[in-house]
C-alpha positions in Angstrom: -14.8 -9.9 6.8 -17.9 -11.1 5.4 -17.7 -12.1 1.4 -20.1 -8.8 0.5 -17.8 -6.5 2.2 -14.8 -4.8 0.3 -11.6 -5.1 2.5 -10.7 -1.8 4.3 -7.6 -1.6 2.7 -5.7 -2.6 -0.5 -2.0 -2.4 -1.5 -0.5 -2.0 -4.8 3.1 -2.6 -5.6 4.1 -1.6 -8.8 7.5 -1.3 -10.7 8.6 2.6 -11.9 10.3 3.7 -15.1 13.5 3.9 -13.5 13.5 0.4 -12.1 12.7 1.4 -8.6 9.5 0.0 -6.7 6.8 2.1 -5.2 3.3 1.3 -3.6 0.1 2.8 -3.5 -2.4 2.5 -0.9 -6.1 2.4 -0.7 -7.7 3.0 3.0 -11.6 3.1 3.4 -12.1 4.5 -0.2 -9.3 7.1 0.1 -6.2 6.3 -2.1 -3.0 7.6 -1.2 -0.3 8.6 -4.1 2.6 6.3 -4.8 5.2 6.5 -2.2 8.7 5.4 -2.5 11.8 4.4 -4.2 12.3 1.2 -3.0 15.2 -1.1 -4.3 13.2 -4.3 -4.3 9.8 -5.6 -4.5 10.0 -6.9 -0.8 10.9 -3.7 0.3 7.8 -1.8 -1.0 5.7 -4.4 0.4 6.8 -4.4 3.9 6.7 -0.3 3.8 3.2 -1.0 2.5 2.2 -2.9 5.3 3.7 -0.6 7.9 1.9 2.2 6.2 -1.5 0.4 6.5 -1.0 -0.6 10.3 -0.6 3.0 11.2 -3.6 4.0 9.5 -5.6 1.4 10.9 -4.2 2.7 14.6 -5.4 5.9 13.7 -8.9 4.6 13.1 
């Protein structure tokens, strides 16, 4: 990745009002809605990474 290019994907992990964790994924300019009701921030991050890998495989 060059310094003048944006990354292909960004992941945002956030804590919801009910105390559960979710992630929002932006891939190639398309933002996918927040996903999940994870018990920890680490679980949400791992699920987001897995979702990003699946999107990268699809092309």
